[in-house]
C-alpha positions, 0 to 999 in steps of 0.5 A: 500500500505504501509503495502504491501511494509513493508511485502515485504521488511520484506520477502526479509530480512528473505529470505536473513538471511535464505540463509546466515544461511544455508551457512558456514562462509567461503562461505558467502561474502559481494559481494553475497548479497550486492546491495549497493555501500558502503565500510566498512572502518574498524570495531573495537571490544573493540578497536581491529581493524578487517580487511578482513585478520585479521577478528577474535577476541579471548577471548571475555568474556561473561556476559559483554558489547562489544563495536562495532565501524564501519566506512563506506563510501557511493559511491551512494546516500542512504536514511534512512540508519541504521547500525546494529550489531548482534550476532545470536544464542539462549540462554537457554530461546530461546532468541537471544543473542543481537542486536543493531542499530543506524539510520544515515539518508540520505547519499549523494555522489557527482561526479563532472566532472572537466578538470583534471578528476572526483572528488568524494565526499564520504559521510563517517559515524561512529557509535558506537554500544553496545552488551551485551552478556548473562552470559550463552552463550555457549563457542564457535566461533560466527559470528558478523554481521555488516549490513547496511539497506537502502531503496535501499537494504542492505550490510553486513560484518562478523567477527569471535568472540571467546567467552569464560567464564572469568577465575574467575567470579561471577554473583549476580542473585538477592537481596531480602530484608525482610520484604521489601526494605522499613524499618522504622528507628530504625528497622532491615532489613534482606538481602539475596544475591543469586549468581552464579559462572559463571567463568570457575573455582571452587572457593575454597577460602573464598567468602565474601558477604557484604551489605553496606549502606554508607550514614548510616555507617552500614554494614553486612558480610557473608562468604561462604567456596567455590562454584563450577563452574556453581553452584548457592547459597545464603548467610545467612541473612545479618542483619542490624539495621537502626539507630533511627531518620534516615531522611526519604528517599532513600538510596543506598545499595551496595551488593558486592561479593568478591572472589579469595581471595579478588582479584576480586569482583562484586557488585550491588547497590540496593535502600532501602526506610527509613520511619520516626519513629513514635517516636516523641522524635527523634527531642527532643533527637537531640535538648536536648544536645544543650539546656541542659547538664545533668551529673550524678556521682557515677553510682554504689554505695554500701549501707548497709541494714537498715543504711547508705546512697548512694549519687547520685549527678546530675548536670543540666546546662542550655545552652539555652537563657531562664530560664528552670524548670526541674523536677527530678523523681526517679523510680524503687526503691520502693521494696528495698529502700527509696529515697529522692531528695534534695534540691528539685525535682523541679529546676529552672535554669537560662541561662548559670547557673548550679545547683546540685540536690542530690538523697539520697538512703537508703536500707530497712532492708528487701532489698535483698543483691546484685545489684539493678537498679533504674532510674533518669528521667529529664523532662522539661514541657511535654518533657523528656530530659533524663532517666539515669539508676543507680545501688546500691549494697546492702550490708548485715548489720554487726549486727546480724539480729533479726531473727538470735537472735530469732533462737538462743533463740529457739535453747537454749530452745530446748537444755534445753528441751533435757536435761530435757527429758534425765533426765526424761528418766533416772528417768523413767528407774530407776523406771521401774528397781526398780519395776521389782526387787520388782516383782521378790522378790514377786515371790520368796516369793510365791514359798516358801509359795507354798512349805510349803503348800504342 
């Protein structure tokens, strides 16, 4: 029985709405379809009050929320009263634009016969409804339907709305985090923002797209040259690095698109989840400055090949309440220098006391001239307190290198050898010349003998 009543009521409503949709706005009136004794006292749309004569609101911006306030009076008893506001029509996905309703309950009307006449006690109700207009609703004139539904029937009234696109407006369609919106502290996060120009003008001035995480003090920015009306695009990847040792938790990431030379902007807040780093040194790095103060002087010094010493003083101050033992280690020098730590690489420092340790660096004869890196590491037990990068500038020795002296000796020997070779060649040439002359004399002698013989 209940289902039959429900479907019967639904059928009546559908038939009524189909009849209303087939009539023009001018032909539809409340009296034709209302069977309730109610009166709409006033209707306000975004604070603009509408009446029967002034029943139109101009320039309602799409892609926004529209507030509808209704006051009505009942002149009869009503049960299960519901007030509904709706804009009928279908968007590009065949979905109805929007509808909102509020249940009021029962309304009582009392008329008492008195000596002086009839006194009416009218039940008055006020409701506030909110409609969200889609960004892609066509710019046109629409009807706003205000309907009262009860067990006894229904009553309605309509008003005209002129829906337009805002002169300058953007929509953030999507925000995509890569690899995801969950990131480990100390690692990078890439963000791409997808947006659309839903205003009624082309945006030919610079468009600024920004990502900001206020709690971490980090941000990234990208700029677009222009975006035409109804055109969609995406930003370049916005790159940020979550600071090391950031506490785990959820953080607000504010995405903002500024346009019209920065005069207008739309924003959207997303959430990123930060996970703790697996680096166990995070807690130690935070506590170390409170327990030990480490200072080093002369981060870059010159040192001559094979001679001279560069001195790097290191000061350790124990700001704790107990004595501490520090170990100073040097690394990264083995292929170009010799290093020693004085008075010792193991230092015991009492509370509120400071001690100095000196690192002596001597460049090898074979060290390549130029800057060389090495590091000082300060440890306390198994905990590394600080690693300090240092530089030494190796300078060539003023004395002539042994290799150069050897080459000089070889050069001199070659010079002497060349002179001897030239002398030998001269002597050889003279010998050959003398032998040739001697040969010619013998030939002449033979010719004379021959002549005498004949």
